[in-house]
C-alpha positions in Angstrom: -83.6 104.1 270.2 -80.5 106.3 270.5 -81.1 109.6 272.2 -80.2 113.0 270.7 -76.8 113.4 272.4 -75.8 110.0 271.2 -76.7 110.8 267.6 -74.9 114.1 267.8 -71.8 112.4 269.2 -71.8 109.9 266.4 -71.2 112.8 263.9 -68.4 114.3 265.9 -64.8 113.8 265.0 -62.2 112.1 267.1 -60.8 115.4 267.8 -63.8 116.5 269.8 -63.7 113.4 271.9 -60.3 114.1 273.1 -61.1 117.8 273.8 -64.0 116.8 276.0 -61.9 114.4 277.9 -59.4 117.1 278.6 -62.0 119.5 279.9 -63.5 116.8 282.2 -60.1 116.1 283.7 -59.4 119.8 284.2 -62.7 120.3 286.2 -62.1 117.3 288.4 -58.6 118.5 289.3 -60.0 122.0 290.1 -62.4 120.6 292.7 -59.8 118.4 294.4 -57.0 120.9 294.6 -57.2 124.2 296.4 -53.6 125.4 296.1 -52.3 127.5 293.2 -51.0 125.2 290.4 -47.4 125.2 289.4 -46.5 125.9 285.9 -44.4 122.7 285.6 -47.4 120.5 286.5 -49.4 121.8 283.5 -46.8 121.2 280.9 -47.9 119.0 278.1 -46.6 115.5 278.5 -43.9 114.7 276.0 -45.4 111.3 275.6 -48.9 109.9 275.6 -48.7 108.8 279.2 -51.2 110.3 281.6 -49.9 113.0 284.0 -49.5 112.2 287.7 -52.5 112.6 289.9 -50.9 115.0 292.4 -51.3 118.4 290.8 -51.8 121.9 292.2 -55.2 123.5 291.9 -55.5 125.7 288.9 -56.7 129.3 289.2 -60.1 129.9 287.7 -59.9 132.0 284.6 -62.2 132.6 281.7 -60.3 131.4 278.7 -60.8 130.4 275.2 -59.1 127.3 274.2 -56.3 127.8 271.7 -56.8 126.2 268.4 -55.3 122.8 268.5 -54.8 120.9 265.3 -55.1 117.2 265.5 -55.1 114.7 262.8 -58.4 114.2 261.0 -59.7 110.7 260.5 -62.4 109.6 258.2 -65.2 107.8 260.1 -68.0 105.7 258.6 -71.4 107.3 258.0 -74.0 107.2 260.7 -75.8 104.2 259.3 -72.6 102.3 258.8 -71.5 102.5 262.5 -72.0 99.3 264.5 -74.5 99.3 267.4 -71.7 98.9 269.9 -70.3 102.2 269.0 -73.6 103.9 269.4 -74.0 102.6 272.9 -70.6 103.9 273.9 -71.4 107.3 272.4 -74.6 107.6 274.4 -72.7 107.1 277.6 -70.1 109.7 276.7 -72.9 112.2 275.8 -74.5 111.8 279.2 -71.1 112.5 280.9 -70.5 115.5 278.6 -73.9 117.1 279.6 -73.0 117.1 283.2 -69.4 118.4 282.4 -70.8 121.4 280.5 -73.0 122.4 283.4 -70.1 122.3 285.7 -68.0 124.3 283.4 -70.7 127.0 283.1 -70.7 127.3 286.9 -67.0 127.7 287.0 -67.1 130.3 284.4 -69.5 132.5 286.4 -67.2 132.3 289.5 -64.2 133.1 287.4 -65.8 136.4 286.1 -66.2 137.6 289.7 -62.6 136.7 290.8 -60.5 137.7 287.8 -60.4 140.9 285.7 -58.5 139.5 282.8 -58.0 136.1 281.4 -55.9 134.5 278.7 -58.2 133.5 275.8 -58.0 130.6 273.6 -60.3 130.1 270.6 -61.3 126.8 269.4 -64.4 127.9 267.6 -62.4 128.6 264.4 -61.6 124.9 264.1 -65.1 123.7 264.8 -67.4 122.6 262.0 -70.2 125.0 260.9 -72.9 122.5 262.0 -71.6 122.5 265.6 -73.1 124.9 268.2 -70.5 127.5 269.1 -69.9 127.1 272.8 -67.2 128.9 274.7 -65.6 126.8 277.4 -63.0 128.1 279.7 -60.4 126.6 281.9 -57.2 128.0 283.4 -54.0 126.2 283.9 -50.4 127.0 284.2 -50.1 125.5 280.8 -51.8 128.6 279.3 -49.1 130.8 280.7 -46.5 128.6 279.1 -48.3 128.9 275.8 -48.4 132.7 275.9 -44.8 133.2 275.0 -45.1 130.6 272.4 -48.0 132.5 270.9 -45.9 135.7 271.0 -43.2 133.8 269.2 -45.8 132.6 266.8 -47.1 136.1 266.5 -43.6 137.4 265.9 -43.0 134.6 263.4 -46.3 135.5 261.8 -45.2 139.1 261.6 -42.0 138.0 260.1 -43.9 135.9 257.6 -46.0 139.0 257.0 -42.9 141.0 256.5 -41.6 138.4 254.1 -44.9 138.8 252.2 -44.2 142.5 251.9 -40.8 141.7 250.4 -42.2 141.2 246.9 -43.0 145.0 247.0 -39.3 145.5 247.4 -38.4 143.2 244.5 -39.7 145.7 241.9 -37.4 148.3 243.5 -34.5 145.9 243.0 -35.6 145.3 239.5 -35.9 149.0 239.0 -32.5 149.5 240.4 -31.2 146.8 238.1 -32.9 148.5 235.2 -31.4 151.9 236.1 -28.0 150.3 236.4 -28.4 148.6 233.1 -29.5 151.9 231.5 -26.5 153.6 232.9 -24.2 151.0 231.5 -25.8 151.2 228.1 -25.6 155.0 228.2 -21.9 154.8 229.0 -21.3 152.3 226.2 -23.2 154.5 223.7 -21.2 157.5 224.9 -17.9 155.7 224.4 -19.0 154.5 221.0 -19.8 158.1 220.0 -16.5 159.3 221.3 -14.6 156.6 219.5 -16.5 157.2 216.2 -16.1 161.0 216.6 -12.4 160.7 217.4 -11.9 158.3 214.5 -13.7 160.7 212.1 -11.8 163.7 213.4 -8.5 161.9 213.0 -9.4 160.6 209.6 -10.5 164.1 208.5 -7.2 165.7 209.7 -5.2 162.8 208.2 -6.8 163.3 204.7 -6.6 167.1 205.0 -2.9 167.1 205.9 -2.3 164.6 203.1 -3.8 166.9 200.5 -1.6 169.8 201.7 2.0 170.2 200.6 4.6 168.0 202.4 6.8 171.0 203.2 5.8 174.5 202.3 9.3 175.8 203.0 11.1 173.4 200.8 11.2 174.6 197.2 13.8 172.3 196.0 12.9 170.7 192.7 13.4 167.0 192.1 13.3 165.2 188.8 10.7 162.4 189.0 10.2 159.8 186.3 6.6 158.5 185.7 6.8 155.3 183.6 4.3 154.8 180.8 1.1 153.0 181.9 1.4 153.9 185.5 -1.8 153.9 187.6 -2.7 156.5 190.1 -1.8 154.1 192.9 1.7 153.5 191.4 2.2 157.2 190.8 1.3 157.9 194.4 3.8 155.4 195.6 6.5 156.9 193.4 5.8 160.4 194.7 5.8 159.3 198.3 9.1 157.4 197.8 10.6 160.6 196.3 9.4 162.6 199.3 7.1 164.8 197.2 3.8 164.0 198.9 2.9 162.6 202.3 0.8 159.6 201.4 0.4 157.8 198.1 -3.0 156.3 199.1 -4.4 159.8 199.7 -3.1 160.8 196.3 -4.8 157.8 194.7 -8.2 158.6 196.1 -7.9 162.4 195.8 -7.1 162.1 192.0 -10.1 159.8 191.5 -12.4 162.0 193.5 -11.2 165.1 191.5 -11.3 163.2 188.2 -7.6 163.5 187.5 -7.3 160.5 185.2 -5.2 161.4 182.1 -1.8 161.3 183.6 1.1 161.2 181.1 4.5 159.6 181.4 7.8 161.4 181.4 10.1 163.4 183.6 8.7 166.0 185.9 10.3 168.6 188.1 8.3 168.5 191.4 8.9 170.0 194.8 7.6 169.2 198.3 5.9 172.6 198.5 3.4 171.6 195.9 -0.1 170.5 196.9 -1.8 167.5 195.3 -3.9 169.6 192.9 -0.8 171.3 191.4 1.1 168.0 191.1 -1.9 166.3 189.4 -2.3 169.2 187.0 1.4 169.0 186.0 1.0 165.2 185.5 -1.8 165.8 183.1 0.2 168.4 181.1 2.9 165.9 180.4 6.6 165.6 181.2 9.8 165.6 179.1 11.4 162.6 177.4 14.7 163.4 179.2 15.3 164.7 182.7 15.4 168.5 182.9 17.3 170.3 185.6 15.1 171.1 188.6 14.1 174.7 189.0 15.6 176.8 191.8 13.0 179.6 191.7 10.7 181.7 189.5 10.8 185.1 187.8 7.5 186.9 187.3 7.1 189.4 184.4 3.7 191.2 184.7 1.9 192.4 181.6 2.7 195.9 180.4 6.2 195.9 181.9 9.0 197.8 180.1 12.5 196.4 179.7 13.6 198.6 182.6 11.0 197.1 184.8 11.8 193.5 183.6 15.5 194.1 184.4 14.5 194.7 188.0 12.0 191.8 188.1 14.5 189.2 186.9 16.6 189.8 190.0 13.7 188.8 192.3 12.7 185.2 193.1 8.9 185.5 193.1 8.6 182.1 194.8 9.9 183.3 198.1 9.5 186.5 199.9 12.5 188.8 199.7 14.4 186.1 197.8 16.9 186.9 195.1 17.9 185.2 191.9 21.5 184.8 190.6 20.7 187.4 187.9 21.3 191.1 188.1 19.6 194.1 186.6 22.9 195.3 185.0 23.5 192.0 183.3 20.0 191.9 181.9 20.2 195.4 180.4 23.6 194.7 178.9 22.4 191.5 177.3 19.2 193.0 175.7 21.3 195.6 174.1 24.1 193.3 172.9 24.1 193.2 169.1 25.6 189.7 169.0 22.9 188.4 171.1 20.2 190.2 169.1 21.5 188.8 165.9 21.5 185.4 167.3 17.8 185.8 168.3 16.9 187.1 164.9 18.3 184.0 163.3 16.5 181.8 165.8 13.1 183.4 165.4 12.9 184.9 161.9 9.1 185.5 161.7 9.1 187.2 165.1 11.9 189.6 164.2 11.1 190.1 160.5 10.1 193.7 161.2 12.5 194.4 164.1 13.4 198.1 164.0 17.0 199.0 163.4 19.2 200.3 166.2 19.4 203.8 164.4 15.6 204.0 163.9 15.1 206.0 167.0 14.0 203.2 169.3 15.3 203.0 172.8 15.7 199.3 172.9 15.3 197.0 169.9 13.9 194.1 172.0 11.4 196.3 173.8 8.0 194.6 173.7 9.4 191.3 172.3 9.7 189.6 175.6 6.5 187.9 176.6 5.1 188.7 180.1 4.8 185.5 182.1 6.3 183.4 184.9 9.6 181.7 184.2 11.5 179.0 186.1 15.2 179.1 186.4 17.6 176.3 187.3 21.2 176.0 188.5 22.4 176.2 184.9 20.2 179.2 183.9 21.9 182.4 182.7 20.6 185.9 181.9 20.8 185.0 178.2 18.9 181.8 178.6 16.2 183.6 180.6 15.9 186.4 177.9 15.7 183.8 175.2 13.0 181.9 177.1 10.9 185.1 177.1 11.5 185.7 173.4 10.6 182.1 172.6 7.4 182.5 174.6 6.4 185.6 172.5 7.1 183.6 169.3 5.0 180.7 170.5 2.1 183.1 171.3 2.2 184.8 167.9 2.8 181.7 165.8 -0.9 181.1 165.2 -1.4 184.8 164.1 1.5 185.3 161.7 -0.6 184.7 158.6 -3.4 186.9 160.0 -0.9 189.7 160.5 0.4 189.4 157.0 -3.2 189.2 155.5 -4.1 192.5 157.2 -1.1 194.3 155.8 0.5 194.7 159.2 3.9 193.9 160.5 4.7 192.2 163.8 6.4 195.4 165.0 3.2 197.5 164.2 0.9 195.0 166.0 3.1 194.9 169.1 3.5 198.7 169.1 -0.3 199.3 168.9 -1.0 196.4 171.4 1.5 198.0 173.8 -0.6 201.2 173.8 -3.9 199.3 174.1 -2.4 197.4 177.1 -2.0 200.6 179.1 -5.1 202.5 177.9 -7.8 199.8 178.8 -8.2 197.4 181.6 -10.7 194.8 180.1 -11.1 193.0 176.8 -14.1 195.0 175.6 -12.4 198.3 176.2 -9.3 197.0 174.5 -11.2 196.2 171.3 -12.9 199.6 171.4 -9.6 201.4 172.0 -7.9 199.5 169.2 -10.8 200.3 166.8 -10.5 204.0 167.8 -6.8 204.0 167.0 -7.4 202.5 163.6 -10.2 205.0 162.9 -7.8 207.9 163.7 -5.0 206.5 161.5 -7.4 205.9 158.7 -8.4 209.6 158.8 -4.7 210.7 158.9 -4.8 211.7 162.5 -2.1 211.1 165.1 -2.8 208.5 167.8 -2.3 211.2 170.5 -1.4 208.8 173.3 0.0 210.1 176.5 1.7 206.8 177.2 4.2 207.2 174.4 5.2 210.6 175.7 5.7 209.2 179.2 7.9 206.5 177.7 9.9 209.1 175.9 10.4 210.9 179.2 11.4 207.6 180.9 8.4 207.9 183.2 6.3 205.0 181.9 6.1 202.4 184.6 7.3 204.9 187.2 5.0 206.2 190.0 3.5 209.4 188.8 0.7 211.6 190.1 -2.5 212.2 188.2 -1.5 215.8 187.6 1.8 214.7 186.0 0.0 212.2 183.8 -2.5 214.9 182.7 0.1 217.6 182.2 2.6 215.8 180.0 4.8 217.6 177.5 3.1 216.9 174.2 5.8 218.9 172.4 8.7 216.7 173.4 11.1 216.0 170.5 11.0 212.2 170.3 9.9 209.6 167.8 7.7 208.3 170.6 5.7 211.5 170.7 2.5 210.4 169.0 1.0 213.9 169.4 3.5 215.1 166.7 4.3 211.9 164.8 1.8 209.8 162.9 1.6 206.1 162.6 2.3 203.4 165.2 5.5 204.8 166.5 9.0 203.4 166.2 8.3 200.3 168.3 6.5 199.0 171.3 6.7 200.9 174.6 6.0 197.8 176.8 5.4 194.1 176.7 1.7 193.6 175.7 -0.5 190.7 176.8 -2.0 188.2 174.3 -5.4 189.9 174.9 -4.1 193.2 173.7 -2.6 191.5 170.7 -5.9 189.9 169.9 -7.7 193.2 170.3 -5.5 194.8 167.6 -6.0 191.8 165.3 -9.7 191.8 165.9 -10.9 195.3 166.9 -14.5 196.4 167.5 -16.5 198.2 164.9 -17.2 201.8 166.0 -17.1 205.4 164.8 -15.2 206.8 167.8 -12.2 209.1 167.3 -11.5 210.0 170.9 -11.4 208.4 174.3 -10.4 209.3 177.8 -10.1 207.3 180.9 -11.4 208.3 184.3 -8.3 209.1 186.3 -9.9 207.6 189.5 -11.7 204.5 188.2 -10.0 203.7 184.9 -13.3 203.5 183.1 -12.9 204.6 179.4 -15.3 207.1 177.9 -15.5 207.4 174.1 -16.5 210.3 171.9 -17.1 210.9 168.1 -16.3 214.7 168.2 -13.7 216.9 169.7 -16.4 218.8 171.6 -17.6 215.6 173.3 -14.0 214.7 174.1 -13.3 218.0 175.7 -16.4 217.6 178.0 -15.3 214.1 179.0 -11.7 215.4 179.7 -13.1 218.2 181.9 -15.4 215.8 183.7 -13.3 212.7 184.2 -9.8 214.3 184.3 -9.6 218.0 185.2 -12.4 218.0 187.7 -11.2 214.9 189.4 -7.7 216.3 189.7 -9.0 219.5 191.3 -11.1 217.5 193.8 
């Protein structure tokens, strides 16, 4: 029958056997040696050979054995072990019992002699079924192991610190994310700047392309547009002729603005024209043959007299303070030249069918027959050609109305004479028709027209700067065929060049019963009256009182 110690030993591992043997050897050496041990004698042998017998005596200390990892071997179960092994185990257990008693005695002595001890724990490596027994022994080997434990502790701390490093990894990731975000932001900003800069450049490029090539260059060039030319081809022609900046912009601009009905022919164009002006001219149509380019323009406003026109023809309205090659004296000489007048009568018979004779009392025969408009002149233009252009324009405007004039029992001279008065008396189309109707009402009742304008013309003041008082206090008794306060009818002839609106007002007057009218001297608004009493009130209110104030 195997005793209890033997049965317990049979379940222990090989590791426990070795540990007990080491403890037994340590106790025996402590009894034999009285001197303090040397550290070198307690170093672990590098090989499996047993240490030498001569060793210094170890100092008694209460220690806990440091965990010592040894290889684990699988042993057969209790019932599988041979009987021989059980006998050996019983012998060892008896020896172990006496060893433990000795160790306990040494531990009590060590508590009295030493205040501190180096501890080694082996309990963590023992199996749960084993009784936890603390066994102590002190050798110089423990001192040697202490720095190793410190190194192990420091290495463990280092390993612990390495374990903390994962907490730093997110910071690196965060830093990487922040860096990536900055890069993306910079890229986006650069893209925005590039897109914005491109848009700004494109906008200015198109804007400059729409504007004139050279606003100071008014030189006209003759440009031929072939039949069937597309907007792209026209743009290229204009760019090659240095009329526009960019043909492609012309192409897209005309498509965007719906300029599509371009006509072929010769055009006089200049670099100071914008795309809109050029496109409009191309839609109007050119000439079959080249026409000399214009050097400038002459502006004749509506209601101008021949005296005023003679001054206007000397001014190039295209440029500030610019002059034309024509003079006032040359103009006035030509409009009074009988040879020239006869030439025009033959050229435009319908227009001059009722032209007043030179001895009819008119100042100038051609007064009112020059149509107010803007005229171009070229290098070959003369005063005669300019005057003829104005006469031709009046003939062109009246051509649709010649039959109407005849059907109404009027003459061209009468229409132009009345239209000249309407032009000065009213400043809008409705008032013009009302004024024309009032004039007709007065003539139908045998009354004089009573217009101040005709008197001012007789005094050579029409068109001149006069005060309100001078206009109101005219001499209505002046001896002149133009004095319509003393003479009935339309007068000898026009007193200025009327507009087409005034001509239409005379041919199509309003229907009213007015016999009088007066214009506010400050606003120009016309007030009509049916009786002389109403007229006198209006004159007092809108003329006399305004002049006094």
